[in-house]
N, C-alpha and C positions, 0 to 999 in steps of 0.2 A: 131425374130421370140422369141426366148429362154425366152423373159422378159413377155411374154404373157400368155405361159405356165403356170395354173392356177395347183399348189403342192398340192400332194397326201394333207398335212396335212391344210389346203389349207379349208376342209369341215370340218363338224358336223360327224361323223360315227354312227348308229342308235345301240344303247348297246342290248344286244343281250339276257340277263336281264330282261331288259323293255318289250321286244317284249314276249319272257317265259309270263312275268308277264298278257302282256294286254290281251295274246290266255288264261291263268286260269282264268282271270277277265271276259273274254266273255263267253266262255266254263260255268262258274256258273249263269248267269246272265239270260243267252239261256235255261239252264237247270231250273231255276225259271220261268221265261216267260211259257214257256211250259204247268208247272205243274199247274200255277195261269192259262192259258188258258181252261186246263182240267177240275180245279175243274169251272169254272165260266160256261162252260157247260155243267157240274152236277147241279147247281145250278143255274139254266138261272133266274127259275122266283120268285126266294128269293131274285137277284142280280134286277130286274126289280124292285119291290117294293123298295129297294134300295134307288134307281138312283131316280122314280117318289115322291115318300115322298121325296126328301131332293131337289127336283130343285126348284128353285128362282121362286118367284110371276111371274116375268114376260115371264118365260121360257116357251111357249105354247106346245115346239115340244121338243119332248125326243127320242134320239135313242135306234133303239133295240140294248139292250143286245150282239146279235151277231155280229153287227155290231163296235158298241164301243170294242169290247174284240178280235178283230181278228188277229187269229195267225199273219199272214203276216204280216203286217202290222207295229208289235209289234218287231217281227224281224230285217223286214225292218228298222226301227228307230234305232236299237242296232246294227245293223252294221254299220248305217254312222256314232253315234258314234264312235265306235270303229276304223274305218277306220282314222276318221280324227285326234282321237289320237295319231295313228299307224305314221301319216305323218307329227303329232308336232314334235316326239321324233325325225324328223334329218332335217337338215337345207333343205331339198332337194326340198318342198315348194316356200324355197327364191328365186331357183334357175329355179323354171320353168320361162319361158317364157309368156306371159301373157294372147294367148291363155289354153294352158294349164292349169293352172290354173280355167279358166273359165269351162273348161272341166271338172276338177277335181270339183269342185264347185257345179256345175249341179247336178253332182251325188250323192254326198253327201244331195244336198238338195232333189232331188229324186232319194231316196234311191231304192225304185218300177221300175221306169224310167218309160219314156214319150214314148205313142207310138208315131209311126212315123205317117204325117197327110196323105190323098191323095196326090202322087203324080201331080206335077205339068203338063199343056200341052206343057207348052216351053220342061219340060225334056222328057214327052211320045212322044215327034217330033224327041226330039234329041235318042229316044232310054232307057232312063235312066228308073231303076227298083225301087220300091217301099222297101224305106227301113220298116226293122218290129220296128227299136226301133230311134225316135228322140233323145232320153236319154238312154245309156244302163244301165240298174241295176245293180245293186252293188254284186259283189260277197258277201257271207258268209264270217266272218272272221273267216275263218280259215287256219289250217297253211301253207298246201298246196296252197293256195290264199295267203296267207301273205308276206312267207319272198320271195317269186321269184318277187314278185311286187317289195317290196320294196327295195332288191336287185340290180332288174331294174332298179329303180328309181335313186338309189344309185351312182350305174355304170354308168349313162345316164349325168349324172350333167357337165361334162364337153360341151357331147353336147346339154346341157340346155344353158348352158353362149352362146351357139353361136346360136342359136334359138332364146335367146333372141335378142338378137342381129339383127339377122334377121326379128327380127318378128314387132320391130321397122321401119327395114324401109321399110319394105312393109306395114305398117302403115302409110304411105306418099301417102297425097291427091294426086291418079294418075290429079284429075281437074286441077293441077297446075303447070305449065312445067317451072317453076324454080325450079323442084323434078329431080336431075340429076341421069342417072347410075355410078355417077364419086363414087357412096356411100355417106358417111357423111361428105364432102370438099364443099357442097356447102347448101344453106341455105334451110331450109326444112318447106314444110306449112303443118302442120294437119287441117281437116276441123274437123266440130262438138268435139271439145274441150267443148265448154260452148253449154248447151242448152239455149232455151228460157227465164230459169228463170235467167241466169245469175249464177248458179252453173256450176260443171264441169260435165262432164256425164263419167262418173265411166268407161268405157270401154277403149274412146279414151285417156281419159287422164292416165290410166293407162300404154301405150306406157309411155308414158315422164318418169311415176314413173321408170318403167322398167331402164330406158335408167340410169336416173341419183345413181339405186344399181348400174348398171358394170360400169359407171366413178368413182363412189366413191370404189368400188375394185381396180380401176386401182389405188387410190389414195391413198388407205391406210386407208380410213375411213370408220368408223359406219356405217348402213345403214339407210337410209334415213328412215322413215313413212311415211301412205299414207297422213296421216294430214299435212308434211312437204309439199309435192308435192302439197296437194291439197290447201293450203296457197299461197303456193308462184302463181298458175295459178289465185287464185282471185284475187291476187293482181297485177299481170298484166293486167288484165283487168282492174280491176279503173283509171288502167294507159294505157287507148288504143294505141296502134300507138307509144311506147316508150321504149328502150329496158331497160329486167328486168336482172343484172345479177345473174346467179345461179351456185353453190356450187364455190365459188371461183374463179370464169369466167370461167368455165370447160366450159360450156353452158351457153347461155341467150336463155331470152323466150320475146314475143312480141304479145301480146296479142290486141283483139279485138270485139269489143262487137255484132259482124256476128255471132260469135260462132268460127272462125278458129284459129290460136295462129302458130307464125314463131318463131321458131329451128332452128339457128346455134350453131357448137361445135367447140368449140377455135380447133387449126391443131392440137394441141398436143395432142389432146382425137382422132380425127377425125382419124391422121395413124393409131392409133390404134383398132381401130371399125372396119377401112376398113381393115383391114390386119384379123380380124376375118371371115367379107366377104367372102378375099380369100380363104380362108378355105372352105369354103362353097360352091362357086363360081369360080373356079380359073381362068377361062376366061374371066369375067366379071367386075372386078377393076382394070383398067389402070395400071400399074407399078408408074406412078408418084405419086398415092394416096395412096400407100402402102410405101412409106416413108416419117421418120420422116421430120416433113417443118423444111427451115433452114430461114424463112422469117416470122420475128413476125410482126401480126397487133400490131399498135399501140392503137386502141380505146379497141383492147379484149386484157385485161392482165387476165391475168391468177395467180391467188397466188397459195403459196405450201403449206399453213397450216391455212386450213379456222376452225371454230369454229365446235367443234360436234356436230351431231342431236339431238342429246339427251338434250347439252343446248337450241340448236333453235327452241329444242320442248317444251321446258317450256315456252321463250320466245311466241312461237302462240300459249299458252291455256291462256295468258292474259287476264283477262277480267279488264273495267275502272267500277268500285264502282259509285253509286250513290253520288251526289255531292250536292240536293239540298234536302230541309228539304220535308218529305213525307208521309202522312195516309197511316193506314194498312186498317182502316174503314176510315168513312165518320164524324161520331162523334168523334171523338179521336180526341186528339193532334196532330201535330204534331213531328214524329222524327227527331231529327238532322242526319244528314247523317254523315261518318265518316271522310269524309272532301269538303273542301267548293270549293278544285280545281277540276275545269271543267278535266284540263291536267293529269289524272292519271291513273298507274295500277296497278293491284292487280294477282297474283300469285292464279294458280287453288287452289279448296283447296284439298285435298288427301295427301296420304304419296306421299311422293319425295325422290329423295339421297341426301344429303345435300350436298357431293360433284359438282353436276352440278348444284344444287342452286347457291352456290355461284358463279361459274361461272357465270351464266344469271345472277345475281347482278350484277357484273364486269362489263357486256357488260352496262347496266342499266346505274352504273354510269359514264361509259365512254361517253354516249350519254348525259351527263347532268340530271340524276336519279337523285334521294333524296330522302333514305328509312326513313319513317315516322311513330312514332306507334301510332294507331289511339285504338279509341272504350273506353268505357267506364272507364277500367282498363289498356289501352296502353298495350296489348296484341295483336292488331291487327295488322299487318304490310303491308301499304303503300308505293307507288315510287310515285313520285312529278314530275313536270316537269314544264316548267317555256315558253313550248310549248306543241303543239297536237303531238305528237311522233309519230302517224301511219305511216305515209309515209315511217321514220327512220326502224322501227321495219321491217313495208315490205321487207322492202332492205337489215337485217337485214339476218330475219329467210329465205330469200330465197340464199342468196351468203355465208350464212355464214362468213361475213366479216365485218368490219361497217369502213362504208363509210366516204374518207379522205375526198370529199370535200363536208361538210355540216357544213354553216355559227353559228350553234348550238351547232353543235360539241366540246366538249373538251376530251384529255385523261388524264385523275388522274396520275398521279406521281408513278410507285411504288417505293416500300420502298425502294428496294435494290440502285435504280436509285437516289431517293432524298439522303438517303445515304451521295452520293459519292460526289453528289453537294455540302451538306453541308460542307462535310470535307472539298473541295478546296474553298465555301468561307474564311474559316481559321476563325471564327464568335468570334471578340475579347467580353469580360466580358460586356464592357461599350459600345460596335454598337448596334445605333439603325437600326435595318431590316426594308426590303419593298417583301412581292411578290404578285406582281402587277399578275391580272389575276389569282387572285389564288383559283377558287371552288370552294372546299370543303378544301382545304387545308392540300394536300400532301405534299408540302414542310414547311408551315410554322410548322407543328408538331413540326418539327425538330428543331427547329428557338425556340429563349427566347421570350415566350411568354409578358409579359411585354413589349417587348422592338421593339415587330413585330405588321406592318401594313398590312393589308389584304385590295388591292382593288379588286370587282367584281361583276361583270353587272348582274350578278342572283341572283331578291331578295332570291328565294327559297335556292341557295349555300350559300347565306349571313347569311341567317338563321341557317344554318349549323353553321358558321364558328361562329358566337355572342353566339352557346349553345357552342363551343369549347371556348371558352372565347378570344377569337382572336380581335385589335381593328380593326374594319370593315368601311371600307367606300366602299357604291354602288355607286360605276358608271360604265363608257369603260372607261378605264385605262388608251385610247390616251388621249381623251381629258382633262381626272382630270390632266395628265400630261402635259400636257399643261397650266396649270391655276396653279402651283404648286409651293410655293417657298420651300419647306421643301424638307431639303436634306436627305440621308440615307448615313449611309457607308458602307452596306451594302446589294446588291438586291441578290435576289435568284430568278428564274422565267422556267416556264414551258410555253411561248407562243400558241396560235394556229397557224396555221400550215396553215390552208387552204389560199389560195389566196396571196402567200407571206408576208404571217400579221405577222408570223415569225421576219424579221429586221425592220419592222416599227413597233414594240412593242420594240426590244433590241435599239432601237435607241431611243425610247421614254422614257428606264426606265433610257439609261446613261445621260438623262438631268436631272435627281434625285438624283444622284450620286452624293456626294462631295468629292473635290478633294483628291488625296491617297485612295479612293475607292475600292471594288472590285464586279464586277457583273460578276455571274454567271447563265448560262442561257441554258435552255435544246432545243436545233435543228435540223433540219432537214440535213440530211448528205448531201443534196447536197449543202446545203452555208458552209462548211469545206474552209478554209482557204480565202473567198472572203473576202476582206478588207470593212468589212460591220461600222467597228468602228476606221477610220481613226486617226493615230497621237496616240495610247491606244498599251499596251503592252495585246499582244494576245493570249492565245493559244489554240489548238484544241484538243480533246479527240480522241481516235481510233476511228468508228462506233461503235455502240452498235445498235445489232440487236435483234430480238423479244426479244425486253421486254413490249410492250402493243397488249396484247392477242388479239388476229382477227385482224389485222390488220399487212400491208406486211412494216411498217413505219420501215426507219434507224436512228437513229438520231446519235450528237456527242452533248460532251459539250464544248461548247464556255466557258472561264474564263478570265475576262478582268478587267484590270487597269488604274485607270484614274490615270495619271500624278499627283505629287502635284502643 
């Protein structure tokens, strides 16, 4: 249980100086409001003529001066503003379970409170009593209320963490028999996650957001924002009945058009969540569901290092730019679009974190995107693809991982790995070189440009290679290799991995090598020591991990020499 305990430095305390500052600002503003109210009361007739004489042409009714400048309403608005500021000084809002956040949100939105309606007949029969308030009024933002409240909330963060887990579990639909008392070890079904218009229902989706926040804490990740969960749930609904992995496979969701969502939590996470439930309800969760699982599910793989949520948020905000001519007005000449490629994406406008944007751009490269500069001054950046990337981006934004089994996907070769491959290739002054399935030339960039041929199937990538000055052949490499008589001294390659294609590409490349030539290839580590080039002199590197961001791929470098 010790690894589940949240340490004191896990939280961000509220600064005493900041609370003092807020209390001082509040007193000053409240004094100004009270002074203004007295002034208006004295000069109410004069103020009325200001309001009446300056109203709009369509304003038939003007509220009385007493209504507009009612003191209690102004003080209530001031209280709401400063209570929200005080909460924002701490991380306590982040730790509140969904129902507590809703209660605070209701109070801040209704600082004067909401009177309770009449008691229902059912409650009356049960002997229930009528409540005075449906939403309690906010107390004045005074020291005797503020400090105890903020201190109590800060001290309750550990309790909130447990309540959040409990709230998620309680939100499970009681209408479905698959929701079991064993906690998070079984499939969970949530009703009314989507509304009739196909959007997410805020309250129910909030419980899934809570679950992702808790899991992010377990994984040591940054916290997902609401738009990340909303995007993931909408992506699940666009592929009804199909599992969509979230957060590196820590959980997965399946959306349905009727509004329900199925959730499964990975066993590694389920037992942690069940341990927290067991603290609240010691007798409710059987011991076997509070133990770390020994069995691994083959179809439920969890990655250790998903992409940061900040990067996923950048991807989630990308939009498709117009790609057909259009007119602002019917009588104007049509304006040319920034691109004619319908498969394009552009980052959202506004300020951004440079390091986060660079990581997001690397992800786009990994799934085949090419950055192009557009506009009259070539100062607007767009990303173009050879295919519609919506479904792939959905999967990345939801899971935080780059999907391995996508035929359109390639992995740009990191510079450190490329340099190591080129060193192993030992390219001589007169050697003629080839990079098969070159992508955007991650290996070719380190090879002699005037003696290197790049073969690439993507027309978008071919444009990039040509712009870099390489000799380019647009073709499927395996088909091209079958029809070639040309032979090369050195071949350096990073072949596609999915569906066993790496071996097929290496064997095709081997037929293009001269006797005595050398082939260097980046391969999945599972191919290490396999006899894929019989009769060749072959060396394998040690397994190399964590070279490709957002993936769990481990690779080895094959160095093979063809006997002369």
